[in-house]
N, C-alpha and C positions, 0 to 999 in steps of 0.2 A: 696137752695138759696132763699132768700126773693124776692118777686116781687117789682119792682121799682114803688113807688108812686110819681106821678108828681104833683099832687095838693090835698091838704087836710088841715084842720085845724091845725095850729101848736100845738094847746093844746092837740090835739088828737094823735099826733105822739108819739110812744113809742121808748124806746131805741133800737137800732139794726134795725130800719126801714131803708130801703134802698130808697135813693132819688137820683134824676137826676137833675143837675143844671148846670149853666154856671158861669165861673169865671167873678165877677163883678169888682173886684179891688184886686191888689196885694200890700202887705205892707211886712215891714221887718219881722214882726211876723207871716205872713201867708197869707190868702186870704179871701175875701168876696165872698161868692157864692149865687147867686139868685136861689132859690130852689122852687120859685112861692108862697112864703108865705108872710105874712105881715111884718114879721121879717126877716132879713137877716140870711144866714147861715154862720157860722164863722168856718174857718178851720185853725187850728194852723199849725205851720211849722212842729212841731213833729208828726203830724197826717197825713202827706201827703204820706209818705211811710215808711216801716220798717226801711231801711237803712237811715242814717243821711242825712239831707239836709242842705247845706251851704247857698244857695240862693233859693228863692222861684222861681225865674225867670228861674232857670236852670231846673225846672220841670213842672211849670205851666205858662200858657199865658192868658191874658185877652181875654174873648170871647171863650175860651175852655170849652167844654161840659165834665164834669166829673161825675162819680158816687161816692156817699159817703153815709155813715151810720150815723144815729143819735146817738150821745153819750148821750146828755140830752138837755131838752128844758127848756128856761128861758123866762122871759117876754119880754126882749128885743132882744133876739138872739136864734138861734138854733146851738148848739155845734156839730160840724161834724167830721168825721174821714174818710180818704180814705183807712185806713187799715181795712180790713174785720175783724169784730169782731169775737170772739169765739162764737161757738155755745152754750157752756156751761162755764160759768164763775165759779170760784172756790166757790163762795158764793152760787151758784145755785145747785151745786152737793151735793147730800145728800145720806146717806145710805138707802138702800131698793128702790131706785128709779130705773126705768127701762131706760136704754139708748139704741140707736141704732147706730151702727157704721160699719166700715170696718176693716178687718184685715190686718194691715200693716207690721208685722214682726213676725216671728216665732223664738222661742228659744227653747232649749231642755227643760227648765221647764215651758214654757208657750207661750202664744200669746198676742201680743199687738194690742189694738183696738183704732183706731181713731174716737171718736164720737163727736168732735168738741171742746173738752176741750183744755187748754193750752199744757197738756201732755197726750199722749196716755194712756189709762187704760190697765192694765195687767190682764189677765186670767191665773191663775195657771193651770198647767196640770190636777190637781186633781180637778178643778171646770169647765171643758170643758163639761163634761158628767158624767153620772151615771156609775159606773163600772170602773174597771182597764183600764188606758190608758197610754202606755209607752211613746209616743211622742205626741205633739200637731198635728202633721200632720196627725195622724190617724183620727183626727176629723174635722180640718178646714185646710184651705190653704190661702194663701195670696190673698186679693181681695174679700174674702167672706163678705157678709152683715150678720150681725148678731145682735141679741138681747141680751142684759146681764143686770144683776143686779148689782148695787153698793153695795159692801160689806163694804168698808173702804175708807175714804178720809183722807189724811195726807197732809194738806195744807203747813206746814213747810218744809217737804221733797218733796212736790209736787209728791205724788204717789196716785194712784187710783187703788184699787183692785176690779176686777168685777168678776161675776160668771155666766156662761151660765146654769150650773147644777141647781142653785137656781130657775131658771124659768121653769124647768121641773116638771110635775106633780108628786106627790108623788105616788109610786107604792106599794100599801099595800101588794101585794103578790110578791115582788120582790125576797124575799129569800125563797118562798114557794117551787119551784122546786128543791132547794138544800135540803131542809128538807124532801121532799117526797124521793128523791134519797137516803137519808140517811135512811129512814124508811124502803124502799124496801131492801137496803143492810142489815138492822139490824132486819129484820123479824125473823130470827133464832138467833139472838144475841141481845146485848144491844148496841142500836144505840148511847147511850150517851157516849160510851167509844171509845176511838180512834181507836181500832181494834175489837170492839164488834162483828161485823158481822162475821169475820174470825174465832174467838174464838167459836162463837155460832155454827158455821158450823161443827168444829172439835168436839165439844161437843155432837151435835146430832149424829155424826157418831159413837163416843164412845158409845152413849147410845144404838144405833142399835146393836153394837158388844155385849153389856151386855144382850141384849134381846136374843141373840143366845146361851149365856152360860148355860141355864138350860138343853139343850139337850147334853152337853158334858159330865157330869157325868155318863149317861147310856151308851154312847159308850165307854168311858173310863173303866167303869166297866166290859163290855164284853171283851174288850181287855186285861184287868188285868187277867180276869178269864181264857181266852184262854191261855194267857201267862203262868200263873201258871200250867194249865194243861201240857202244852208243858214241862215245866221245871220239873215236876213230872216224865213224860214219859222219858225225858233224864236221870233223876236221876236213874229210875229203869233199863235202858238199860245199863248204865255204869258199875254197880256192875256185871251184868250178863256176860258182855264181858269180864271183868276182870277176873270173875271166870272161865270163859271158857278157857281163855287164859292160867289162871294159872293151870287149870287141864290138858290141852294138854301138857303143859311143864312138868308137873309131870310124865304123862304117858311116855313121851320121855325119861325122866331121867331113869324111871324104865326099860324101854326096853334096854337102853344103859347098864345099871348095869348088867342085866341078860346076855347081849351078851359078856360082858367082863368076867363074871364069867365062861362062857362056854369056851372061848378061852384060859383063863389063867389057867395054872396047879395049882392044890391045894397043899397045904402043906402035906397032907397025902400020 
């Protein structure tokens, strides 16, 4: 809030300067205010308060001390208002300018900031900070004093878009950790591919298995040689056994025949 100035040259009074004075006269259109200048202060009835005023006497009395702000200075008068002026007029709000204000409302899509304009400015959730933010409450809360940059002003729709992220310093290595992480995972694969690291690991394991294969032919050959020797041995044993069995059978048949010949009478 601006400091009250009691006495100064009227020519040096700037708009929005706060003054203190006494009601010198009341008229149908308003009131004359003595603000300690060579020219009187003029207070129009529409500038007494925000709500409509039917009669000046209902609100002001002669001799009453009031506080008012300078609207404009003319040669013969100082036009005043008792309605506190906006900190930022629409014509004063420009893109890329920095404003200070207070968080007055949170919505799922962003936060609203009162910085003295006719309407609060809106900071979209994506403009609160760098990185992903799910809800504005993760970054700010109602009552927080913040600084933001004006991104866009739409005077027709009376919308003001702000950004806190725009005032944060650029981080050149912001994505570096992620790249390093991908690099570490991709040391044995192609980090540029979606699943390069995993495929690379399998490939490396397959390479290790291939390195062991030269030893397998020698072992396999020995096994094959041994198996062939066993097969030959079995092949030799089988005929012998069959022959032995056949011989024993023949001998038994001969014995049986001879026995029968002795027991049975002959035809002679």
